[in-house]
N, C-alpha and C positions, 0 to 999 in steps of 0.2 A: 466456877466452872461454866456457868451459863454464858459469861462474858467471852470465855475462850471459844466456846461452841459458836457463838455469834460471829466472832472474828474469823473463824474457819469458814463459815458459810459465806462471808463477804469475800474471802480469798478465792473460794471456789467459783463464786459468781464472777469475780474479776477474771479468773482463769478462763471461764466459759466465754466471756466477752472477748478476751484476747484471742482465744482459739477461733472464734467465729470471725474476728477481724483478720486474723492470719489466713484462715481458709479463704476468705473473700479475696484477699490480696493475691493468694496463690492462684485462684481460679482466673482472676483478671490477668495475671502474668502469663498463664497458659493460653488464654485467648489472644493476648497480644503476640505471643510467640507464633501461634498458628496464623495470625494475620500477616506477620512478617514472612513466614514461610510461603504463604499463598502469594503474596506480592513478589517475592523473589522468584517463584516458579513462573509467574506471569511475565515478569521482566526478562527472565532467561528465554522464554518462548518468543517474546517479541524480538530480542536480539538475534535469536536463531533464524527467525523468519525474515526480518527486515534489516539486519546488520550489514548486509552487502549492498544496500541501496546505492551508496555513492559509486561503488565499482560498477554496478549494473547500469546506472545512468551514463557513466563514461563509456561503457561498452556499446550502449545504444548508439552513441555518436559514431563509433567505428562501424557498426552495422549499417547505419545510414550512408556512410561514405562508400562502403562496399556496394550497397544497392544502387547508389547513384552511378558508380563506375560501371556496373553491370547494365544499367538502363541505357547507357550511351557508350558502347564499346568502340574503340577506334576502328576505322576501316581496315580491312585486311587482317584482322586478328584471327589467329588459328581457332577454328570451331572447337577443337578438343580442349584447348586452353581455356576458352570461354566456358565450356561445359564443366571443367574442373573448378573454375571460380564459382560457378553456380552451385556446385556440390558443397563447396566451402561455406557459401552463404546459407544453404539449407542446414548444414551441420551447426553453424553458428546459431541460427534461429531455433533449431531443435534443442540445443544445449541450454539456451535461455529458457525455453519452455519447460525443460526438465527441472529447472530451479524455480518455477512458479511465475515466470514472466510471460504474459499473454498480451497479444495486441488488443487495442481498444477499437471497437468497430467504428469506422468513419467512412461510410460509403456514399457515393453520389445518391442524392434523393433522401438520405436518412435525415431525420429531424436533428437539428443542432442542439446539443446538450452542453451548456456551459460548465457542467461539472466534469465533463470528459473531453471537451473540445475547446480549442482556442481559435477564435475567428481572426484570421490575419487581415481579412478585408471582406467587404460586401460587394457583390457584383450583380448588376441587373441581369435577369434571366427569366425566360418564359419556359425553359426546359424542365425546371423543378419548382416545387412550391416555394414561395417566399419563406425564409427561415430554415430552409433545408440546406444540407451540404451540397454545394455545387461541385467543388473540386477538393479532394484530400491532397494536402501538400506534404506534410511530414507525419508519419504514423505515430500514434500514441501507444503507450504500454502500461499495463498494471503489473504489480508484484503482489501475488495472492489477491487480497481484497483492497489493496491501496494503489492509488494512481502514482505511477513512476514518472510519467510524462504525458501531458495531454496531447491529443492529436491536433495538428495545426491544419486549418481548413479555410477555404473560401466559402462564404455563405451567400446564398441567393437572396436577392430582394426583387420585388415586383418591378417590372419596367414602368417608367414614368409615362403617363398618358400623353399622347401627342408627340412622343419622341421617336 
């Protein structure tokens, strides 16, 4: 009888070890499931916020062309027609802003920032500090906290001595 009792104790100890192992696996599986859920939520949020990036980049090109046309209207263009086009431009920009698209600051005299601006060229100037934006050429934009397109600018450099 003592042999049987001893075998039962070993079985219970084995069952306790098995239960602990199964519980550990179960807890790890729950943690992994929560990690997958969290990653899925983050990915879903990223897609929601940035999924339209290619479309928005293409629309910025359309806005650029509209702004270029408005900057140099043909002679004799009806003022009311021009005012209507300017309203369309404003509505276009407001719609982009409603979806999180904001202009990147790039103004004359502002310090050049290579994370936000692309230098198209350097030009000698005593009007602004060397390394500052001399002329903004193409506006840049952000989508929420990401850069959609850097602003393209001309950067000032110091005039050469004796020139």
